[in-house]
N, CA, C and O atoms as a MOPAC input file, in Angstrom:
PM7 MOZYME 1SCF
protein

 N      0.85700 1    -1.14600 1     0.07000 1
 C      0.12400 1    -0.26300 1    -0.14200 1
 C      0.99500 1     1.25000 1    -0.02900 1
 O      0.60700 1     2.27700 1    -0.58500 1
 N      1.95100 1     1.17500 1     0.61100 1
 C      2.80700 1     2.44000 1     0.90800 1
 C      3.55600 1     2.48800 1    -0.55900 1
 O      3.87500 1     3.56900 1    -1.05500 1
 N      3.74700 1     1.54600 1    -1.04900 1
 C      4.48100 1     1.61600 1    -2.43900 1
 C      3.63900 1     2.29800 1    -3.45100 1
 O      4.04600 1     3.11700 1    -4.27500 1
 N      2.32400 1     1.84200 1    -3.29300 1
 C      1.48900 1     2.35400 1    -4.53400 1
 C      1.42400 1     4.07300 1    -3.89700 1
 O      1.68600 1     4.97400 1    -4.69400 1
 N      1.16000 1     4.33000 1    -2.83100 1
 C      1.15400 1     5.94100 1    -2.47800 1
 C      2.37600 1     6.75300 1    -2.83700 1
 O      2.34300 1     7.92100 1    -3.22500 1
 N      3.57700 1     5.93500 1    -2.65000 1
 C      4.85500 1     6.39800 1    -3.15800 1
 C      4.95900 1     6.56600 1    -4.50300 1
 O      5.41500 1     7.63600 1    -4.90600 1
 N      4.64000 1     5.75700 1    -5.25600 1
 C      4.59800 1     5.81300 1    -6.80700 1
 C      3.35000 1     6.99000 1    -7.02500 1
 O      3.63100 1     7.90700 1    -7.79800 1
 N      2.32500 1     7.00100 1    -6.53900 1
 C      1.55300 1     8.04600 1    -7.01300 1
 C      1.90900 1     9.37200 1    -6.95100 1
 O      1.77000 1    10.26800 1    -7.78400 1
 N      2.61300 1     9.37100 1    -5.33000 1
 C      3.25600 1    10.91200 1    -5.37900 1
 C      4.23400 1    11.17700 1    -6.27700 1
 O      4.33000 1    12.30100 1    -6.76800 1
 N      5.04300 1    10.21100 1    -6.58700 1
 C      6.27800 1    10.51500 1    -7.47600 1
 C      5.60100 1    10.65300 1    -8.99900 1
 O      6.10900 1    11.52500 1    -9.70300 1
 N      4.71200 1    10.02400 1    -9.46800 1
 C      4.02600 1    10.52900 1   -10.67600 1
 C      3.36100 1    11.69400 1   -10.52900 1
 O      3.40100 1    12.47300 1   -11.48100 1
 N      2.76900 1    11.99100 1    -9.57800 1
 C      2.26000 1    13.47200 1    -9.62600 1
 C      3.38300 1    14.50600 1    -9.64300 1
 O      3.24100 1    15.54000 1   -10.29500 1
 N      4.38500 1    14.28500 1    -9.01600 1
 C      5.38900 1    15.29900 1    -8.84000 1
 C      5.93700 1    15.53100 1   -10.21100 1
 O      6.14600 1    16.59300 1   -10.79600 1
 N      6.13500 1    14.19800 1   -10.61900 1
 C      6.61100 1    14.11000 1   -12.05000 1
 C      5.85900 1    14.89000 1   -13.19100 1
 O      6.42100 1    15.42100 1   -14.15000 1
 N      4.42500 1    14.88100 1   -12.93100 1
 C      3.53500 1    15.45200 1   -13.76700 1
 C      3.61200 1    17.01200 1   -13.40800 1
 O      3.33400 1    17.84600 1   -14.27000 1
 N      3.90800 1    17.30000 1   -12.41500 1
 C      3.65800 1    18.84600 1   -12.19100 1
 C      5.11700 1    19.44300 1   -12.82000 1
 O      5.17700 1    20.52700 1   -13.40100 1
 N      6.39300 1    18.46600 1   -12.58300 1
 C      7.33900 1    19.16400 1   -13.12600 1
 C      7.20500 1    19.22300 1   -14.64000 1
 O      7.47100 1    20.27300 1   -15.22400 1
 N      6.82400 1    18.19500 1   -15.27100 1
 C      6.70100 1    18.30800 1   -16.65600 1
 C      5.84300 1    19.66000 1   -17.00800 1
 O      6.19500 1    20.47400 1   -17.86100 1
 N      4.84800 1    19.74600 1   -16.33500 1
 C      3.66900 1    20.73700 1   -16.62300 1
 C      4.55700 1    21.98800 1   -16.55200 1
 O      4.61300 1    22.87900 1   -17.39900 1
 N      5.16900 1    21.91300 1   -15.52200 1
 C      6.14600 1    23.57900 1   -15.40000 1
 C      7.18500 1    23.78000 1   -16.47500 1
 O      7.44000 1    24.87300 1   -16.98100 1
 N      7.84800 1    22.46900 1   -16.82800 1
 C      8.68600 1    22.69400 1   -17.84600 1
 C      8.24100 1    23.21000 1   -19.19400 1
 O      8.85800 1    23.94700 1   -19.96300 1
 N      6.87000 1    22.59400 1   -19.34000 1
 C      5.96800 1    22.94300 1   -20.38500 1
 C      5.70400 1    24.50400 1   -20.41300 1
 O      5.86900 1    25.21400 1   -21.40400 1
 N      5.34000 1    24.85600 1   -19.37300 1
 C      4.93000 1    26.43000 1   -19.01200 1
 C      6.18700 1    27.19700 1   -19.35100 1
 O      6.15000 1    28.15600 1   -20.12200 1
 N      7.33600 1    26.76400 1   -18.75800 1
 C      8.50000 1    27.49100 1   -19.26000 1
 C      9.16600 1    27.47000 1   -18.07700 1
 O      8.59000 1    27.35700 1   -16.99500 1
 N     10.38700 1    27.57400 1   -18.21400 1
 C     11.52000 1    27.53400 1   -16.95400 1
 C     11.39100 1    28.82300 1   -16.11800 1
 O     11.65100 1    28.79300 1   -14.91500 1
 N     11.03100 1    29.85100 1   -16.67400 1
 C     10.98900 1    30.92200 1   -15.91100 1
 C      9.90200 1    31.01900 1   -14.78000 1
 O     10.01700 1    31.81000 1   -13.84400 1
 N      8.94900 1    30.25000 1   -14.91100 1
 C      8.13500 1    30.05200 1   -13.87000 1
 C      8.50200 1    29.56800 1   -12.79600 1
 O      8.22600 1    29.96100 1   -11.66200 1
 N      9.45300 1    28.26600 1   -13.27300 1
 C     10.13900 1    27.26100 1   -11.92100 1
 C     10.99100 1    28.24600 1   -11.24100 1
 O     10.96000 1    28.31500 1   -10.01200 1
 N     11.87700 1    29.14100 1   -12.05300 1
 C     12.53700 1    29.81700 1   -11.14200 1
 C     11.98500 1    30.94600 1   -10.31600 1
 O     12.57300 1    31.49800 1    -9.38600 1
 N     10.72700 1    31.23500 1   -10.79000 1
 C     10.12000 1    32.19400 1   -10.13600 1
 C      9.52100 1    31.56400 1    -8.90400 1
 O      9.43900 1    32.24800 1    -7.88400 1
 N      9.09500 1    30.31200 1    -8.91500 1
 C      8.46600 1    29.79200 1    -7.69200 1
 C      9.70900 1    29.51000 1    -6.70500 1
 O      9.76100 1    29.78000 1    -5.50600 1
 N     10.61400 1    28.95300 1    -7.43700 1
 C     12.04200 1    28.53600 1    -6.23700 1
 C     12.43600 1    30.04600 1    -5.86200 1
 O     12.90300 1    30.13500 1    -4.72700 1
 N     12.36500 1    31.03000 1    -6.44400 1
 C     12.65300 1    32.34200 1    -5.72800 1
 C     11.74500 1    32.61700 1    -4.50700 1
 O     12.17300 1    33.00700 1    -3.42000 1
 N     10.54200 1    32.39200 1    -4.77700 1
 C      9.35000 1    32.60100 1    -3.90400 1
 C      9.72100 1    31.76400 1    -2.66400 1
 O      9.88200 1    32.36700 1    -1.60300 1
 N      9.88400 1    30.30000 1    -2.71200 1
 C     10.16800 1    29.58300 1    -1.72300 1
 C     11.19200 1    30.03400 1    -0.85900 1
 O     11.05100 1    30.10500 1     0.36200 1
 N     12.52500 1    30.42900 1    -1.65400 1
 C     13.61000 1    30.73000 1    -0.96500 1
 C     13.29300 1    31.68300 1    -0.08200 1
 O     13.77900 1    31.69300 1     1.04900 1
 N     12.27400 1    32.76000 1    -0.59800 1
 C     12.44200 1    34.13100 1     0.14300 1
 C     11.50100 1    33.68400 1     1.36900 1
 O     11.77700 1    34.18300 1     2.46000 1
 N     10.48300 1    32.84600 1     1.30100 1
 C      9.61200 1    32.53300 1     2.20000 1
 C     10.28600 1    31.77300 1     3.54100 1
 O     10.07300 1    31.95100 1     4.74000 1
 N     11.15200 1    30.88900 1     2.86400 1
 C     12.04300 1    30.12300 1     3.89600 1
 C     12.89600 1    31.10200 1     4.55100 1
 O     13.08700 1    31.03400 1     5.76500 1
 N     13.35200 1    31.88700 1     3.92800 1
 C     14.57300 1    32.91600 1     4.20800 1
 C     13.72700 1    33.44800 1     5.51800 1
 O     14.29200 1    33.18500 1     6.57900 1
 N     12.73700 1    34.00300 1     5.60900 1
 C     11.95800 1    34.79000 1     6.59600 1
 C     11.29500 1    33.92000 1     7.61900 1
 O     10.61000 1    34.42500 1     8.50900 1

């Protein structure tokens, strides 16, 4: 059961990465920048 959940989460993450890559690497760097700013504060 855990293996299925891990695989599902992995494929969801992969899909999200693929989606963002399709949208453009600019949005990825923007999101990463925002995450860094949030964790910095």
